[in-house]
VMD Tcl script that draws the C-alpha trace (Angstrom):
set ca {
  {22.05 -13.78 -15.30}
  {19.42 -14.80 -12.21}
  {20.66 -11.81 -10.44}
  {20.05 -9.55 -13.27}
  {16.47 -10.83 -13.56}
  {15.63 -10.39 -9.62}
  {17.21 -6.90 -9.77}
  {14.93 -6.20 -12.68}
  {12.05 -7.55 -10.80}
  {12.86 -5.53 -7.75}
  {13.19 -2.31 -9.54}
  {9.62 -2.88 -11.15}
  {8.51 -3.71 -8.08}
  {9.92 -0.43 -6.21}
  {8.59 1.97 -9.23}
  {5.23 0.13 -8.81}
  {4.86 0.67 -5.11}
  {6.23 4.23 -5.37}
  {3.86 4.84 -8.02}
  {1.03 3.69 -5.74}
  {1.78 5.64 -2.84}
  {1.96 8.90 -4.58}
  {-1.31 8.01 -6.10}
  {-2.47 6.99 -2.91}
  {-1.33 10.40 -1.22}
  {-2.62 12.54 -4.05}
  {-6.25 11.09 -4.26}
  {-6.62 11.01 -0.12}
  {-5.29 14.54 0.12}
  {-7.76 15.47 -2.88}
  {-10.61 13.97 -1.06}
  {-9.82 15.27 2.33}
  {-9.64 18.85 0.66}
  {-12.93 18.58 -1.24}
  {-14.82 16.97 1.78}
  {-13.64 19.79 4.15}
  {-13.19 23.00 2.15}
  {-15.87 21.96 -0.90}
  {-18.21 20.07 0.60}
  {-17.89 17.41 -2.30}
  {-16.70 13.96 -2.23}
  {-15.68 11.83 -4.88}
  {-17.22 8.37 -4.81}
  {-14.48 6.50 -6.48}
  {-11.71 7.55 -4.25}
  {-12.19 5.01 -1.57}
  {-12.07 2.22 -4.24}
  {-8.72 3.16 -5.76}
  {-7.41 3.94 -2.24}
  {-8.23 0.28 -1.00}
  {-6.99 -1.41 -4.33}
  {-3.92 0.70 -4.32}
  {-3.27 -0.31 -0.78}
  {-3.92 -3.88 -1.38}
  {-1.05 -3.68 -4.33}
  {1.25 -1.85 -1.74}
  {1.06 -4.28 0.83}
  {1.58 -7.56 -1.40}
  {4.09 -5.84 -3.39}
  {6.01 -4.56 -0.50}
  {5.92 -7.98 1.33}
  {7.49 -9.41 -1.91}
  {10.09 -6.70 -1.77}
  {10.81 -7.51 2.04}
  {10.89 -11.08 1.12}
  {13.92 -10.95 -1.67}
  {15.87 -8.25 0.78}
  {15.37 -10.74 3.62}
  {13.72 -8.27 5.87}
  {10.70 -9.78 6.73}
  {10.10 -9.65 10.65}
  {11.71 -12.63 12.31}
  {12.19 -13.58 15.92}
  {15.53 -15.76 15.69}
  {17.08 -15.22 19.20}
  {17.25 -18.57 19.90}
  {18.08 -20.11 16.28}
  {21.13 -17.58 16.29}
  {22.47 -19.53 19.26}
  {22.69 -22.43 17.14}
  {25.81 -23.41 15.18}
  {25.84 -22.00 11.83}
  {24.53 -25.18 10.01}
  {21.67 -25.49 12.43}
  {20.85 -21.77 12.00}
  {20.96 -22.62 8.12}
  {18.70 -25.53 8.57}
  {15.84 -23.78 10.75}
  {15.97 -21.16 8.11}
  {15.36 -23.61 5.38}
  {12.48 -24.96 7.30}
  {10.96 -21.66 7.97}
  {11.16 -21.15 4.10}
  {9.51 -24.20 3.09}
  {6.96 -23.37 5.91}
  {6.45 -20.11 4.34}
  {6.30 -21.59 0.78}
  {3.74 -23.80 1.66}
  {1.53 -21.22 3.17}
  {1.95 -18.82 0.36}
  {1.12 -21.84 -1.89}
  {-2.17 -22.36 -0.01}
  {-2.84 -18.52 -0.25}
  {-2.27 -18.22 -3.76}
  {-4.50 -21.29 -4.54}
  {-7.13 -19.66 -2.72}
  {-6.95 -16.12 -4.17}
  {-7.06 -17.99 -7.68}
  {-10.35 -19.27 -6.56}
  {-11.61 -15.79 -5.19}
  {-10.49 -14.07 -8.51}
  {-12.55 -16.43 -10.37}
  {-15.66 -15.90 -8.23}
  {-15.24 -12.22 -8.32}
  {-14.56 -11.69 -12.04}
  {-18.17 -10.45 -12.71}
  {-18.66 -8.51 -9.53}
  {-17.85 -4.85 -10.00}
  {-17.08 -2.02 -7.80}
  {-19.71 0.36 -7.25}
  {-17.94 3.73 -8.63}
  {-15.64 2.61 -11.24}
  {-17.11 -0.80 -12.38}
  {-13.87 -2.38 -11.94}
  {-13.81 -6.28 -11.27}
  {-13.40 -7.13 -7.67}
  {-10.77 -9.73 -8.91}
  {-8.29 -6.65 -9.00}
  {-7.87 -7.06 -5.34}
  {-7.13 -10.65 -5.38}
  {-4.77 -10.49 -8.66}
  {-2.50 -8.20 -6.06}
  {-2.75 -11.14 -3.69}
  {-1.89 -13.76 -6.07}
  {0.99 -11.92 -7.66}
  {2.69 -11.07 -4.55}
  {2.49 -14.29 -3.17}
  {3.89 -15.90 -6.59}
  {6.60 -13.32 -6.30}
  {7.17 -14.42 -2.65}
  {7.25 -18.09 -3.51}
  {9.99 -17.35 -6.13}
  {11.99 -15.31 -3.64}
  {11.83 -17.59 -0.98}
  {12.91 -20.65 -3.40}
  {16.00 -18.26 -4.27}
  {16.66 -17.70 -0.42}
  {16.08 -21.65 -0.06}
  {19.02 -22.28 -2.69}
  {21.15 -19.83 -0.80}
  {20.52 -21.45 2.40}
  {21.37 -24.79 0.89}
  {24.78 -23.52 -0.33}
  {25.51 -22.40 2.84}
  {25.14 -25.71 4.49}
  {27.19 -27.06 1.65}
  {29.89 -24.82 2.84}
  {30.07 -22.35 -0.29}
  {30.19 -18.68 0.10}
  {27.48 -16.86 -1.11}
  {28.11 -13.72 0.47}
  {28.37 -11.60 -2.80}
  {24.99 -12.81 -3.78}
  {23.37 -12.09 -0.49}
  {24.77 -8.29 -0.94}
  {23.64 -8.14 -4.22}
  {20.25 -9.28 -3.69}
  {19.85 -7.01 -0.52}
  {20.88 -3.80 -2.27}
}
mol new
graphics top color blue
foreach p $ca { graphics top sphere $p radius 0.5 }
foreach p [lrange $ca 0 end-1] q [lrange $ca 1 end] { graphics top cylinder $p $q radius 0.2 }
display resetview
């Protein structure tokens, strides 16, 4: 059941990220063509591109978390026995959860402060950017909790290889 929910979330993240990247490509290309060939620039393109980039960044970070593809320097940790490796992975996951919890808390405050501040061209609340940060961090926390549970199962000697393969698809 949990794997189906996680697969659904991963699919949704992929779709949203692909749409955002396509929108970014189209509107930036459109802006370049307008500036260079028609001596005209749209005022809203930079705002949309900036907002889309924030969403792509934080949703992509969430996808990297569930796929366990975040950048790690684990050369020395891999030299430890398997239980030591799993213990360090749990410690790393706990540190990441704590950090993401703080970022989530701070982004919530920034969302509240920026609800009444609007972007110049589109008149959208600037809180939209901070919502992307909050959404990405909350998803990463959930995904780190799943990873934490998997590492705890490994320490207990249970085989979770099938679950990890399913998550990494």
